[in-house]
Steps between C-alpha positions, in 0.01 A plus 500: 500500500279286280273665237248271323371556146285811465615648828650842520787649692520876518828663557514872565812705540582870527830408321569402143492120451680512160735207464320284756520133414232256602513124461270209575627197682340266255577699178131552408415820308325795671401861409595833638313822470634841586313825534451840645194664652368853432740552215475831316589500132568740343613668815303814431164325494265482802384144428671213675469124475679178573748333258565124500738302277572129487878447522642235263788286622853588379521184283225623278637849443566592142810649341334789322199724584274761353422793722223745417492823700182598677368831369530793737160639428175305489238591240 
């Protein structure tokens, strides 16, 4: 399959794709986005929306991270 610049390939799966490795034949960089539709957070709220995140490649991951918890109640 050939995908040109600015083209999109959507992959949907009912299963978890964690650990999936994707390579390009020519070694050119590309971007991946992951998301979920109609996500409810916190779980006791009636509102739902989509979540999307760009996934960095493993070679740019850091060694230490700061994690800030999301508050349970919204003001």
